[in-house]
N, C-alpha and C positions, 0 to 999 in steps of 0.2 A: 175799816173802818180810816177816817183820816187821822190827821194828828188827834192826840188827845188834847181836852181844854188843858186849861191854865191849874182849875183844880186836880184835875187828874193827875196832872203831873207833879204836881206838889206831893200828893198822896203816894203815887208812886216813888219818889224818892226821898218821900219820908221812911217809907217801907226798904227800900234800897239799903240806905245809910243804915236801918234798925239790924238786918239779914247780914250787912258790911260787917258791923258791930260784934256780931253775934259771931262769926269765924273768924276775926282778927288774931282772937287767942289761940286758934289752933284747934279751937272743941268744933263741935259739928254745928251745923245749923239745923232747929227744929222747924219743921213747917209751919209756918203762919201767915193770918190773914190780918189785915187790918180793913174794920168798916166804918164808912165813914156814915155818922148820920148828921142831922140838926141840929144834936145837942154836943157834936164832938167826936173823937173815935175810939175803936173800940178792938182791942188785940185779943184774940185766939189763937191757942198754938194746937198743933195738928201730932201728939205723940204717935208712934206707931212703930212697928216693928220694923218697916219697911218705907224706904221713900217714894214707892209708889202707892203706899199704905194712906203714907198722908196725904200725897195728892187726892188721891182718890175722896178720901174724909172733905177735903178744903175744896173741891169741884161739890160735890152733896152739898155741904155748908151753903154754899153760893146759891146754889139753886132753888136752898130752901129759906135766903135774905124775905125779909121780910118788906113790905112796901118805904115802911121809916129810912131802909138803906138807900142811899143815895149814891156808895159809890163803892167798890170792895177793891183789893190789892192783895194778891196770895204771892207768897216768897216763899223760894225753896233752892237749896244748894243744887247744882247739878255739872253740866259741862256744857262748852260753845266751841264750837272748830273755826279757828278765823285762819285765813290764808295757809291751812295748811298743817295746822298747830292745834291739837286738841288742851285747853285752859278750864282749868277749874272757873266757874262762875256762881254767881247770886242771878237767877231769874226772878222777874216779879211780872206776873199775869195782872192784870187790872181791866176795871170798865165802868163806864157812869150808867144808872140808870136810864133808858131808851135808846141804846146804842146799840145797833143791832149783833156788836162784837164787842171783843176787848183790843187789849192791846199787850204786847210782851215785850220787855227791857229786861236788858243783863249789864251786869259790873262783872268785868272778869277779874281776877285776884291771882296770886300766889301766894300758895299756903305756906307758911312758917315750918320750917323746917329743922329739925335737930333742936336742941336746947338755947342756944344761940342765934337762931333765922331768925329772919325779920317778914313778918308778913306786909304785901305790898298789893294795892289794886292797882291794873294793868290798864291802860287809857282809859278813857270816858266812858259814863254808860252810854248805852248807848238802845236807843229805838229800834229794834227788829223789823223791818219793812215787810209785808208781806206775809209777815206771821199773826196770827188771830187769837186772841184769849177768850174765854167765856164769856157771853153775854151776862148783865146782872138778869138773876130770876131766871137764866134758862139752863140748860144741859147743854154739855161739850158737846160738840158733835163728831 
């Protein structure tokens, strides 16, 4: 997929911001999905015993979205390696109706450590060129 539209980018950054806010106090990020519909946005959380279980449930939910959904963005906590260093990161996969694949964005962060530690984001959110997310209404390949 080429660069996402402004509408999809807005949904991605809304989702990234919500994900970063969720981990900023040191708590876990429960995987969640934001679905864009003509009447607004719907947020759904996917509680699971494992990160992989939450991701699988989100991917299944994306594949089953009705035709009223115009776009989705799913967020989960993970890792991203940049210049040989492994970072904690919030990852967001997103797609619009009609696109053959989705996009992936990340926001690196340093988690809060200890009682007086401070959470901080690292760098700007980044579009991962060459990484494809699941198409809206389709199964991940």
